[in-house]
GUVORO-62978 format. One line per field, with one value per residue (C-alpha): residue in one letter; z, y, x. Coordinates in pm, whole numbers. Example, Ala and Ser with C-alpha at 12.3 -4.5 7.8 and 13.67 -1.06 7.14 Angstrom:
REM residues 2
type <- c(a	s)
zz <- c(780	714)
yy <- c(-450	-106)
xx <- c(1230	1367)
REM end
This chain:
REM residues 235
type <- c(m	q	h	a	s	p	r	v	p	a	r	v	e	a	r	r	i	t	l	f	f	a	l	y	v	a	a	t	t	w	l	f	v	a	p	g	l	v	d	a	q	l	f	l	d	v	k	n	f	m	y	v	g	l	c	l	v	g	i	w	a	c	r	k	t	i	v	h	g	w	r	e	m	r	a	r	p	v	a	a	g	a	w	v	i	g	g	l	v	l	s	g	l	a	s	g	l	y	g	i	a	l	l	i	t	g	k	s	m	n	g	e	n	q	a	a	i	d	a	e	l	l	d	v	s	a	s	l	p	a	s	l	y	f	l	g	v	v	g	v	f	a	p	v	v	e	e	l	v	f	r	e	i	p	l	g	t	l	q	h	k	l	s	t	p	l	a	f	a	l	s	s	i	t	f	g	v	l	h	l	r	g	v	h	e	w	p	l	a	v	y	y	i	g	s	g	a	a	l	a	i	a	y	l	k	s	n	r	n	i	l	v	p	i	a	a	h	m	l	w	n	g	i	g	t	a	f	q	l	l	t	t	v	l	r)
zz <- c(1	-107	125	22	50	341	122	-85	147	140	-243	-257	-23	-234	-550	-382	-262	-625	-754	-518	-590	-964	-940	-726	-992	-1263	-1073	-992	-1349	-1445	-1186	-1344	-1708	-1687	-1585	-1901	-2097	-1921	-1760	-1417	-1246	-1390	-1301	-939	-941	-1074	-843	-529	-652	-706	-358	-212	-447	-371	-3	-27	-239	-9	309	126	7	334	584	750	831	931	1166	1317	1375	1547	1787	1858	1938	2178	2341	2376	2350	2534	2325	1996	2108	2199	1864	1687	1885	1799	1429	1458	1644	1394	1105	1292	1296	908	862	1081	882	567	713	791	443	309	528	412	40	71	-129	-64	-181	-106	-390	-667	-481	-179	-406	-585	-249	-142	-449	-418	-49	-134	-420	-175	132	28	60	381	198	-51	238	438	144	51	434	412	102	230	615	592	244	98	435	431	75	99	434	280	-29	132	469	463	123	133	525	595	288	148	475	405	57	125	402	657	570	214	232	479	235	-74	99	231	-84	-313	-92	-99	-480	-565	-378	-591	-913	-1051	-988	-897	-585	-438	-105	-33	-57	285	421	220	249	631	673	498	720	1031	943	867	1204	1383	1183	1272	1649	1692	1586	1231	1323	1007	1201	1381	1083	936	1254	1262	892	934	1221	1045	739	891	1148	915	627	903	1024	670	595	913	854	484	598	862	671)
yy <- c(5	332	634	994	1182	1409	1663	1708	1954	2173	2164	2234	2528	2649	2642	2839	3100	3122	3168	3455	3615	3580	3747	4033	4094	4095	4345	4566	4572	4673	4946	5105	5088	5130	5501	5697	5376	5347	5552	5704	5568	5229	5215	5297	5017	4767	4874	4828	4499	4363	4454	4275	3969	3963	3975	3670	3467	3559	3446	3121	3064	3158	3021	2795	3088	3296	3026	2985	3354	3362	3086	3286	3597	3395	3227	3559	3851	4091	4038	4043	4357	4532	4453	4576	4897	4890	4856	5179	5354	5265	5361	5706	5734	5657	5931	6166	6093	6183	6512	6575	6474	6746	7000	6927	6912	7203	7001	7009	6669	6462	6203	6094	5770	5974	6243	5966	5838	6188	6245	5924	5989	6312	6179	5891	6139	6227	5869	5672	5336	5441	5599	5272	5062	5282	5268	4895	4871	5106	5001	4632	4460	4640	4598	4225	4188	4387	4212	3868	3969	4190	4026	3677	3543	3680	3658	3358	3132	3169	3177	2879	3009	3355	3487	3716	4021	3976	3904	4211	4442	4308	4343	4673	4829	4669	4786	5137	5158	5018	5305	5569	5712	5827	5918	6272	6121	5991	6164	5964	5657	5744	5717	5404	5199	5298	5189	4860	4799	4899	4631	4384	4433	4402	4066	3922	4034	3876	3525	3578	3630	3758	3901	4153	4369	4309	4469	4748	4836	4820	5061	5294	5310	5288	5546	5805	5754	5757	6074	6214	6112	6262	6610	6613	6544	6803	7072)
xx <- c(5	144	142	126	450	475	615	289	110	426	434	64	105	401	173	-80	158	313	-27	-93	235	184	-160	-3	256	-13	-239	69	165	-193	-195	114	6	-359	-389	-461	-557	-894	-1159	-1048	-1357	-1312	-952	-1053	-1319	-1083	-802	-1021	-1180	-826	-710	-1024	-978	-610	-663	-892	-662	-361	-548	-648	-277	-114	-387	-125	87	-210	-338	16	24	-320	-203	114	-83	-315	-3	212	-43	176	472	272	103	431	577	256	321	685	592	391	673	936	687	653	1035	1055	802	1012	1316	1144	1053	1401	1499	1255	1408	1753	1656	1435	1162	792	648	335	385	160	58	-58	-225	-423	-545	-635	-825	-1017	-1080	-1244	-1442	-1603	-1632	-1994	-2122	-2093	-2104	-1841	-1632	-1651	-1564	-1261	-1140	-1163	-959	-689	-704	-764	-742	-424	-228	-289	-195	126	236	190	379	654	718	570	709	1065	1122	890	822	1172	1359	1550	1652	1739	1944	1750	1956	1927	1544	1511	1694	1493	1147	1217	1354	1093	815	950	1029	674	519	702	590	922	1276	1173	996	1325	1283	975	1203	1327	961	854	1172	1189	830	905	1201	986	715	999	1166	817	775	1124	1102	770	907	791	431	284	-20	190	293	-40	-198	63	11	-377	-354	-125	-327	-678	-613	-471	-729	-1011	-882	-860	-1216	-1345	-1170	-1285	-1657	-1641	-1474)
REM end
């Protein structure tokens, strides 16, 4: 009687993660090439739908890791919570360094990525359902997708194939570069790469618990976006 190889589940999981990553690459490519080629509202609708879809696929593909992270958080809630806060503090430090870089260079920059978010936020602020959906995309779905891609895959899934320093550098730099919209935005690299490094540190220090950087990323995006929405509505 033949028995299934114990490596089959690992191979199946690897295929799922590969599929998730391939979909992310395809979606990101579309986000860079589609503006100007399709109607602006259609672009936004597809973008938001893609983040929701990618989030669901990512949870499905990495569910073993997510379940492990949940068990870790229940077993060590204080340590996990401390590194969620640590990720926020380090992200704040990255934001402060960006501010210093602007002072040194004399530049004033918001960045096209943030400008697009601000414009979409202004557009949805007149509708409560649209505002909540936008807040969900920016504060929940996008952080899950980005943490699975930029923290879990290089620092977790590939930890036996990539050295930790190399994976740390690749994940932080790639995370930062993909948030830029041209060489002219180079000062923003201080913030985005710094934020990527902050979340990677939180991930590593929490015993590679992916829920820790996800929680920190959600709080950072969610609180900032909710505040912007509130101030826009009350303006």
